[in-house]
N, C-alpha and C positions, 0 to 999 in steps of 0.2 A: 672522439672525445666521445661522442655520442655514444658509444659501442660500450666505453669504460664504465658509465654510469650506472646500467645493473650490477658490473661486475664490484664495483667499489659500493651500492649498498649491499650485496650480500656478503663483501667482507666486512662491513661497519657493522652490520645485524648480528653477527656472528662472533664479532669482538666482545658486544654487550651481553653474550649470552652468557649467561651462569650455570654452574653444577651442584646442584646441594644434594645432602644427603635424603630430605623429605620435602613437600612440595604438600599442602594443602591448598585447592583450586575450588574457585566456585562458592565462597564461604560468606557467611553475612560476619562480620569483624566486630567484635565487640570489646575493645581494649583495654577495660579493665577502671578507665580512669570515671567513667562515668558519661562519656560523650554517645552519642545517638551512634549504632550499627550504621555499617557501612559494606559493602562488596568490596572482594578485594581476595588476593590471595596471600599466602605464608610461606616463608622458606626457613628450613632449620639445617644447619651444619654443625655436627660435634652436641653439644649441649646446650647453644645460644640460637636463639630466635637472629636471623641476619638479613630478613626484609619481610614487610608489609605493605599490603596494596595491590600496585600491578607491578607485575617483576618483570624483568628483561626479555624482551621478544628471543622465543628460543632456548629459553631456562628448561633445565632438565635438573632428573632428579635420581637417586637409587629407588625410590620409591614416593606414589603418590597417595591422597587422597583426594576425593572426591567430596564434597562439604556440600553440596547443592540442598538447600533447603534447610538446614541447619547453622547453629550458630557454633562459631570457635572463640572462644576467651580464654584469659589465663585459668590453671589450673586453680581449684578455689583451696584456698587457707584457713584450714578448722585451729582457731586459737585459744580452742579450750575443751583438750580432752585427757583423759587417763590412761596413757599407753605406756607408762611403766614396763608392761611387758610385750612390748612390739616384737623384741625378738623370737616372741614363743609364736607368735602370730604374724609373721615378717610380711604375707599378702595384705592383710589390712582389708582384706577384699571389699568389706563394706564401707568403708570410705571411699576407693575408688571408682566403687560404681554409684555414688552419689558426687563425682568429680574430685574429690579432696588429693591432690598431689603435696599438701605438705602441712602436717600437725605441728601443734603445740602442746607438751606433755609435760604434766608437773604442777598440774596444778592445784587449786583446794589446798595446799601446804603440804602434798605429798608429791615426791619423787625421787629420783634416784640420789643418793649422796654422793656418790665420786662420777660425776658428769663427762670427766676425760673417759672412766671407762665406761659407763655408758654408752658411750660415742663409739668407743672401738669396738664394744659388740654389737653394735649397729653394724657395720661397718664389715666384721668378720661375719656376721650371720647373712647381710646383703637382704636390703628389704628392698619393698616395691614402690614407696615413698618418700618422703624427707620430712625429717624430724628435728624439730628444734624443743628445747625443753626448758623450761624455768626452775628455780631451784626451791625448795619448798619447805617453810619456816618449820611444819609440824614436824618434818624429818629431820630437820637441821638441832630442832629444840629436844625432840627424842634421844638422840645421837648423845650430845652433850649432857639431859640431866636424867636421862635413864628415866626411873620410874618414876620422880621425884615432881609430879607434873604442876601440884595446885599450889604453887610459889613462885616468887617473882626468880630468875637466875640470878646468883652471886654475880659480883663485877668478872671473876675469873670467868665465870660460863659465858656472860654475854661477850666478854672477847674472845671467846673460843667460836661460839657460835658467829659473829661476824666475821672470822677468819673461816671458818667451812663457806659461807657467802662469798666471801671475795673470792676463794679460791674457784668456787664455780663457775664464778664471772672471767675471771680469767680462761675456763676450758669453755667457754664459750655458752654458757648458760645466757638467755634475752630477759632476765629478769628475777624479779623474786615473786614468792605464791604465797598467800596466809590463807587455811581453810577454819575461821573463828570460829564455826560451829563445831567440830570436830577437835577431840583429845591428841596432842595436849597441847594449841593453841588456843582454845578457849580460856585456857586460863592466863595467856598473855595479857599484861597491860599494853597498851600505847608505847609508852619509852620503849618498853624494848624491839615493838616490831620499828620503830622511826631506826634504830639503833642499824638493825638489819638492812632497812630499804635506803640510808646511806650507802652503805658496803655495797649495794645494785646499785644505786645513782650515780657511785664514783666510776663507775666505767657505761654508764648510758643506759640502763636495765631499767625495764616497767616494773611496777608493780601491780601486781593483779590481785583480788582480793574478792574471796568466797566469805561476805560480812557477817558481821554476830546475826543481825536478823533480815529478814526479806517481806517482815509481815509488817504490822502496824508500827511498830517501832525503826522503819526503814529509813526516818532522816536521821535518828540517832548513830547508825552504821553509817550512814554517809559520810558525817561527820567525822569520823572515825577517819574513814578515807580519805578526807582532806585533809585532817590534821598530817596524818603522815602524807601525803602527798605535799603540803606546804612546810613540813620541818627538815625532810628530807630530803628536797627541793628533788623530787621525782616525778616520771607521769605516771598516772595512775588507772587501773584499768577496771571495771565494777563486773566482777563476772556475772553470768546469766543474770542480768537482770530480771527483776520479776517483783511482784506485788503478792503474796501467799497469804492467803486465808481471804475468807469474805469481810471481814473486819479491816482490810487492807484494799480492795478491789475501788476502782474509780478514781484515783488517785495516781494515774501514771503522766497526766499533764502536768500537775502540780510537781512531781519529781524531778522532770526533765527540764520545768521553771527554773527550777531550784539549781538543778546541773549549769543549765545554760548561763546563769547569773555567777556561776562560780569562775566556771571557764572565761568570763568577761574578766573577772580580776586576775588571769593570768595561770589559771590551776590547770593544768595538762588533764582533763578527764576523759575517757571514751568507756563504752561499753561494749559489752555481746550479749548474745541471746540464741535459747533456742525456740522454736515455733511451735511448742505444744504447752499446754494448760496443766502439764504433771510435772512434778518434776523427780530426781531419782536419787535415793543414796542410800546408806548404810539404817535399816529401822531401829534401830538403838539411837545413833545417833541424833535422830529426826522427833521422836516419841517419848526419849527417857531422859532427863537432864546430867547433864555431863557429870555434877558431883556424885552420882550414881555410879556411873561409868570408868570413873577414874580409877586405875591400877590396874586394869586389863579384867579378863573373863572369871578369873578364880577370885579376884576383890568384888567383882560384881557377885558373882553365886553366895558370896560369904555376907555380903548387905543381904542378899535377898532370904538369906535364912534369919536375920537377925527381926522378929515381929514389927519393932518399934521403928528401926528403917524402912523396911518394906512400907510400914504402913504411910510412910511420910512420901515414899515414892507414890503409892495409889491416890494420896491426895494432890499431889503434885499434877500427875496426869490428869485426873478429874478436873482440878481446875484450868487447866490448858485447853481442855476440851470447852469449856463452858464459857474461857474466855476468848475464845477462838470462832465461837457459834458456829462450831460444826455438828452437833448432835452428837456423836460417836466417833468410832475410827473407821469407818464403811471406805472411807475414801482412801484409805492405806493398802494398797495392794503388794503382798509378796511377790517379789521378781524370783529370787533365788536363794532358797533356801536349803542347805547340802543336808541338813540332817532329818529333811522331812521333806522330801520333793512334791510329796502330796499336795503341799499348799501354794506349791508356784502358780500363780496367775488368779490365786485366791485372795479378795481382799480380807482386812480382818475380821469382820462379822462374819463370813462364809467360815474363814479359817475357826474362828472358835466355835462354832457350832460344828464344825468336822469333830475336833477335838475334844471339845468339852460336852456339846451336846446340846448348847446354849449360847445365844450370843448377847447378852447382856452386856452394858458396858462391864460390870464388873467381870465376865468372862473373858472381855475382849481384851483387857487389861491385863488380866494374867496370863492369856496367848501372847500377850506384846514380849510381857517380862519372862515368858517359858522359851521363848523361842530366840531373845537375846541371852538367857544361862545356858542355851544349847549351841551357841559357837555364831547367835546373830546371824543375819538374812537381810539382802538387798529387797528395797522397796522402790515402790511408785505412788505419785503419792499426788492424787487430783487437788487441785487448789486455787487454781489460779484462773481469770477474765480472760477470756479471749478479748475483749474491747481493750482491755492493757496491753495486751500482747501486741495488738495493730499499731498503738500509739509508739509504743517503744519503739517497733521494729520499720516506721515511718522516720524517726529520728538520724540525721543525715551522721550521726557517729555510732549508732548500733551495730557492729559487726554480726554476721552469723556464724554461728561455733554451737557443736553438738552437744558437749558435755559427756560424750559418750569413748569408748574404747575397743580396744579390735572386737571384733564377735566372733564368736565362734558357733558356726550357723547350727542351729536347733536346740543350742544349750538356756535350758531355762526360760523365763519368759521376761527380757528384758525389755526398759522402754524403747519404743521404737525408734527414737529419735537417733541411734547408732548408725540404722538402714536409711532412715530416709529424710533427716533434717536438710540440707538443701535440696534436695528434689521438691520438698514441700513449700518452700519458699517459693521455685518457680512455677510450681503448679497451683496451690491455693492461694497466695496471696500475691503472685505478679496475674497469670491467667485467669484465673477466676475470679481472685477479688480484687485487683487492681491497687491493691492498697501500697506498693511501690512500683517503679517500673522495670522492665526485664534490665536495661541498663545500671540504675539502681542497685537491682538486688546481685549484680555481676560484682560493682565495685564495691560492695557491702561483704563480699567473699575475698576479695582480690586484692585491689592494689589498699584498701585502707587497714585493712590486715597488715599489710607487706611494711606499709608505711609506720603503724605503730608499734608494731613488735621488731622495727630494724630490720628485716629481713631481704636486703639489700639483693636488687636485679629480679625480684620476683612480681608476682599480682599486676603483670602489665603487657601487651602484646607491643613490643617495639624494637628494633637491632640493637642487640645485646646485650636482651634479657635471657634471663635462664627459662629453657624451652619446656615450661612447664603450662600445658595445653589440656583443655578439653573440649570435647564437639557433642551438642546435643541438639535435640528437636524438641524448639519450645513449645511445639503444638503437642506433643506427647508424654516430656518430661512427669512423672509423677513418682507417688511415696505410696504402695501398694503395704509398708507395715503399717499392722494396726498394734493398740494395748493388748489386746485379745491374741491376735495370731501374729507376732512383729516381724520373724524369722522371712522377710521378702525383701529380697534388693532392690535400691531405686531402679527403674526404667527408665529408658530417653537418652540414655550417655552411649554413644557408639564408639567414640575412642577418647581413651584418656593418655597421655603422654606426661612422661617424667624425665627431667633432667636428657629432651631428645629423643627418647626410648619409646615406643610404645607396650603399656602395661595392658593395655584392652583397645584393644582391635576388631571393629565391625561387630562389638559387642559379646567380643569373647575374650578370656584374659589370656594373655601372651606368657611365657615361661621366664619373663625378663624383671629382674628384681632390681632399678639402675638408683633406689633412692639413696639414703643417705645423710648424715648428721648437717644440720644446716647452723653455724654458730653466728653469735652475736657479732657483726662488723662493723 
């Protein structure tokens, strides 16, 4: 009998042993829920995590990763991107390099109109990460109402708009987005948006809004979001929450207290944030009133040629500068101007000096109007307080999102958030300033966005979850991308796995493109 015991032990051990596709060993596991990191192992079979913690003795895998000294976490989910052109840059390396394995596009009211076709193109092209999308209000409104924007829709037009939203949701969109700073959405009244939000709510979608104001009038804008959420009975997401301009600074605690009070009343409200004190959008949308831009570039040039209308434009711009207490337009930087790339990276005062030989306020305004008349440009706008940023970041319902697109490396002078947002959180606000813990930072990038946007089986390290995984060194992760020199990938991320397949291995891109559409389910 004694002779049989060693044999029985061996047979029992062999019976317990498992074979996997991939094992990650000696990891510091952060599961995405906010729980403290624990040492352990993780096993993947196919596109799923099948074991987390201590694996059965003798388990083997086709390949293994030794994660000693590094964190293993769920792949990051970026809920606010502008990636409608993902099939043109299907690797989206800037996202992968900062640990992002799933993106949500269609934000700020702009999306593909035909979601089924968009997803089919993604499958055909083969992309490196996962893609979910919202249906954009501006896209739908433009399709139905044509060039006539500065009016409410007719009953028939509103019904058609609702039908587009309904179809998009059936095709897998995760919700409705608005960009109420932008044409044509800026002309929409609240009741129009409520009607479309109801169509999204019928499918358990979310309402994500780039609000009308993010400055001293932010409370009015938030009130509209709440009205829409309440009347449409829909969960609401405040896109890139911020306080823009000196007259709004110092109110972050007030705003969060207000939102917490509404949540206590049963309103479902969350928010996302990029961790920089500059925003980025088009020069025209941010600096020229919508009434002057309605109708497109040709109509704008016609207005510019009318001395009376132009005088009103200039007066509005001077009034805006005075009310905002900014002094001039040097806070605005040209990021990408196709008509004259010499301006890329220069602020408006510097651009005026280059183009006009002087940088007075009048010369700056003329430069802005000239840029818009020549096709417009993307800009970066410095105007937030880091103290407010940190207050927003610390709130438990703030998600981390870049508000960026797939980057063409070396092209123009874009906002650095597209290269460094997630890494900056981990480096500056976790490791250096300790605004939030490492575990909470991971939660804000993983389980919180997955739960908020109903991305099933993502955002956690647990058996049965999709095997989207990132491995990084918390001591070295950083964001070398800067405003003046943005084209640098984040560092410190050694491995990124999408749907069970490594897309970055030992800090090198693989040839794999295992991503695909993520539908609301």
